C-alpha positions in Angstrom: 32.1 89.6 109.1 35.0 88.7 111.4 35.6 90.4 114.9 39.1 89.5 117.0 39.9 90.5 120.2 43.5 90.4 122.2 43.8 90.6 126.3 47.4 90.7 127.8 48.1 88.1 130.8 49.7 89.4 133.7 52.5 89.1 136.9 51.0 89.2 139.9 54.2 91.7 141.6 53.2 92.2 145.3 50.1 91.5 147.1 48.2 89.0 146.2 45.5 87.2 147.6 44.9 90.3 149.1 42.7 91.4 146.5 39.9 88.0 147.4 36.6 88.8 149.3 36.0 88.3 151.8 39.7 89.6 153.3 39.0 93.0 151.3 35.5 93.6 152.2 37.0 93.1 156.0 40.6 94.5 155.4 40.8 96.5 151.7 43.2 94.6 149.6 46.7 96.5 147.4 48.0 95.1 144.6 51.0 95.9 141.5 50.4 94.1 138.7 52.4 94.3 135.4 50.6 92.8 132.1 53.3 91.1 129.5 53.1 89.8 126.0 51.4 86.7 126.4 47.9 87.0 125.5 44.4 85.3 125.2 42.5 85.6 122.2 39.1 85.4 120.3 37.3 85.4 117.2 33.2 85.9 116.2 32.7 84.6 112.5 29.6 85.2 111.4 28.1 82.1 109.8 25.0 81.7 107.6 25.1 77.9 109.2 21.7 78.5 111.5 24.1 77.6 115.0 26.1 78.8 117.2 29.8 76.5 117.3 32.2 77.1 119.9 36.3 76.2 119.9 38.0 76.8 122.7 41.3 75.2 122.1 42.0 75.6 126.3 39.4 73.7 127.1 39.7 70.8 124.0 36.1 71.6 123.5 34.4 71.7 120.0 30.8 72.2 120.0 28.0 73.2 118.4 24.4 74.6 119.5 20.9 75.4 118.0 20.0 79.1 118.6 18.6 80.1 122.0 19.2 82.9 124.4 20.6 80.4 127.2 23.2 78.2 127.0 23.8 75.3 129.6 26.8 75.7 132.0 28.0 71.9 131.9 31.4 72.0 132.2 32.3 72.1 128.5 33.7 75.9 127.1 32.1 77.0 130.6 33.7 80.8 129.6 32.6 81.7 126.4 29.0 80.6 127.6 29.1 82.5 130.4 29.7 85.9 128.5 27.7 84.6 125.7 24.5 84.2 128.3 25.3 87.5 130.5 25.5 89.8 127.1 22.4 88.5 126.5 20.7 88.7 129.2 21.8 92.3 129.8 21.9 94.3 126.3 19.9 91.6 123.8 21.3 90.0 121.5 19.7 89.1 117.4 19.5 85.5 116.4 22.9 85.3 114.5 24.5 82.1 113.8 28.2 82.7 114.5 31.5 80.4 115.0 33.4 82.0 118.4 37.2 80.6 118.5 39.0 80.9 121.5 43.2 80.2 123.3 45.8 81.5 124.8 49.8 82.3 124.9 50.1 80.0 128.2 48.3 77.3 130.0 45.1 77.3 131.9 46.1 77.2 136.1 49.3 78.8 135.1 49.0 81.5 137.5 48.8 83.9 135.2 45.6 85.4 135.1 44.3 83.4 132.0 41.0 82.3 133.2 39.5 85.7 133.6 42.0 87.4 131.0 40.4 84.7 128.3 37.2 86.0 129.9 37.7 89.5 129.2 38.9 88.9 125.7 35.2 87.4 124.7 33.2 90.5 126.5 35.9 92.8 124.4 34.7 90.4 121.7 31.0 91.0 121.8 31.7 94.9 122.7 32.9 95.5 119.0 31.5 93.3 117.1 28.2 94.6 118.9 29.4 98.1 119.9 28.0 98.2 122.5 29.4 101.4 124.5 31.5 100.0 127.4 34.2 101.6 129.3 36.9 100.1 130.6 35.6 99.8 135.0 32.6 98.7 133.3 34.3 95.5 131.3 36.2 94.6 133.8 33.7 95.1 136.5 31.7 92.9 134.3 34.5 90.0 133.7 34.5 89.6 137.7 30.6 88.7 137.9 30.7 86.8 135.2 33.1 84.7 136.4 33.1 85.1 140.2 29.1 85.3 140.5 27.5 84.0 137.5 29.5 80.5 137.6 30.8 80.2 140.8 34.6 80.4 139.9 36.6 81.3 143.4 39.4 83.9 142.5 40.3 87.0 143.4 39.6 90.4 141.3 42.9 92.2 140.0 43.1 90.1 136.6 39.8 91.0 135.0 41.1 95.2 135.5 45.0 94.2 134.7 43.3 92.6 131.6 41.6 95.1 131.2 43.5 98.8 131.4 47.5 97.0 130.8 50.6 98.3 131.4 52.0 98.3 135.0 49.3 99.4 137.9 48.5 99.7 141.5 44.8 98.7 142.7 43.3 99.3 145.6 40.1 96.8 146.4 38.1 98.3 149.2 34.4 97.0 150.0 31.6 96.5 148.1 33.2 94.9 145.0 35.1 98.9 144.5 37.9 98.7 143.0 40.6 102.1 142.0 42.9 101.1 139.2 46.3 103.5 139.2 48.4 103.2 136.1 52.3 103.5 136.9 54.3 105.6 135.0 57.7 103.5 135.0 60.5 104.9 133.6 62.1 102.8 130.5 65.3 101.8 131.7 63.5 100.9 135.1 61.4 98.5 132.7 64.8 97.4 131.0 66.3 96.5 134.3 64.1 94.4 135.2 63.2 92.3 131.8 66.9 91.9 132.5 66.7 90.3 135.8 63.2 88.6 136.2 63.3 84.5 134.8 59.9 83.8 134.4 60.1 79.9 134.4 56.9 77.5 133.9 56.7 74.2 136.5 55.3 72.1 133.9 52.9 71.5 136.3 48.9 73.2 135.8 46.7 73.8 138.9 43.7 74.3 139.9 43.5 77.7 142.4 40.0 77.3 143.9 41.1 74.9 146.3 43.8 77.1 147.7 41.9 80.2 147.5 39.4 78.1 149.3 41.8 77.7 152.2 42.4 81.6 152.1 39.3 82.5 152.7 38.3 80.1 155.0 41.7 80.8 157.1 40.8 84.9 156.6 36.6 83.5 158.0 37.6 82.4 161.2 40.2 84.7 162.0 43.6 82.5 161.4 46.2 84.8 163.3 48.7 84.0 161.3 47.4 83.9 157.7 45.4 87.4 158.7 48.8 88.7 159.8 50.2 87.5 156.8 48.1 88.5 154.7 48.9 92.3 155.9 52.5 92.1 155.5 51.7 91.0 151.8 49.5 93.8 151.3 52.0 96.2 152.4 54.5 94.7 150.5 52.8 95.5 147.7 53.0 99.9 148.9 57.0 99.2 149.3 57.4 97.6 146.0 55.7 100.3 143.8 58.2 102.9 145.8 61.3 100.4 145.0 59.7 99.7 141.2 59.3 103.8 140.8 62.8 104.8 142.3 64.2 101.8 140.1 65.3 100.3 143.5 66.0 96.7 142.3 67.6 95.5 146.1 64.4 96.7 147.9 62.4 95.5 145.3 63.9 91.6 144.9 64.1 91.5 149.1 59.8 92.3 149.3 59.7 90.0 146.7 61.2 87.3 148.5 59.7 87.9 152.1 56.4 88.6 151.0 56.6 84.9 149.2 57.5 83.6 152.0 54.2 85.6 153.9 52.2 83.8 151.0 53.4 80.8 151.8 51.8 81.0 155.1 48.4 81.8 153.7 47.7 77.4 152.8 49.1 74.4 152.3 48.9 74.0 149.8 50.1 76.7 148.1 54.3 74.7 147.8 55.0 72.0 147.2 58.5 69.9 146.1 58.5 70.8 143.0 58.9 74.2 144.0 61.2 74.1 146.1 63.1 72.1 143.8 62.8 74.9 141.2 64.0 77.9 144.1 66.3 75.2 144.8 68.3 75.5 141.8 67.8 78.8 141.3 68.7 80.2 144.5 71.9 78.0 144.4 73.2 79.5 140.6 73.0 82.1 142.2 68.7 84.3 141.7 68.2 87.0 145.1 64.1 86.0 145.7 61.5 83.8 143.4 57.5 84.1 143.8 54.9 81.6 142.8 52.6 83.6 140.1 49.0 83.7 140.8 48.0 81.6 143.5 50.5 78.6 144.0 50.8 75.4 144.0 52.3 75.0 140.1 52.3 76.8 137.3 54.7 79.6 136.5 57.5 80.9 138.6 58.8 84.6 138.7 62.7 84.5 139.9 65.1 88.2 140.1 68.6 87.8 139.6 71.2 90.2 139.1 71.2 90.3 134.6 74.8 88.8 135.0 73.5 85.8 136.6 70.8 85.1 134.6 72.2 82.7 132.1 73.4 81.0 135.3 69.8 80.5 136.8 68.0 79.1 133.5 71.5 76.8 133.1 70.0 76.0 136.2 66.0 75.3 136.1 66.5 73.7 132.8 68.0 70.5 134.1 64.4 70.5 135.9 61.2 69.2 133.9 60.3 72.8 133.4 60.9 75.4 130.8 61.9 78.9 131.3 59.8 81.7 128.8 60.8 84.3 127.3 58.7 87.7 127.7 59.0 91.3 127.6 56.1 94.2 129.8 53.0 95.4 127.5 52.1 98.5 127.7 48.1 98.1 126.2 44.8 96.3 127.6 42.4 95.2 126.1 41.4 95.3 122.4 39.2 94.5 119.5 39.1 95.0 116.1 36.9 94.1 113.0 37.8 92.5 109.0 34.9 93.0 107.0 34.6 90.6 103.9 
């Protein structure tokens, strides 16, 4: 039997960073995000080899192990091993041999939530394989605990919920890791206008979000007034942008996006750099109204907003740089899996 799963990556539209502890524990976080038609993929194939074979194309890791109830976390395919260990611990797994293969449409460190989305995707494959009764909130929470607590990887909480639920979502992050996901019903003409206005640009450089997030957390813990006030405004931007989105007010959408980026840069020193600024300068000169780096910052994808009549000019301006623009559409569904019987 073969089990497959896929989960959508996300664009963080507003509120990014307010889902990261300790800020979300102290003040509560608000996030507006939407999934797009770039995905993480996982396949589990039952075998007769008596071994567990891991094939992680994102990490260029191709390893084979004897069956065991716990796999060592040694930097090789850590996401797969982390999910496997937790599934075995919480639900049990018969001594079966299998091959698990994973890959992403976007590189790690892209700012689209690739790692968290992959964890959700792997969990869903095991859910399908073992017929586990886990709902969307349970899958999201499990993915968060595996990545942040079991593996100790720095980050927030939005990515796991975005990948699981899919679509446009307004999320609330409260104390004790409580999360409320509010799906938004956005009119099709507004989605069409957004897709015509947003240019997704990959800088050509992936980055590790851990250092940026650690600096952000330290600024919150030590009560840095500048950083905390900036995060308060970023959180408010999620409220304001939700209203603009539902009304289709694109001018306000662009204005909120631009102001939130200025506040985001105050959260940590490595959020922007000369490569990012060069892209902003080129896009703005060609007619882009605003933009923001997706994810923690420091590299990966930049989301620019321009009047659709200026779209081609912005793309041409960006094409002169080292990165590339990536076409996309918003997606409606979250993670899903299916079985193929031989």
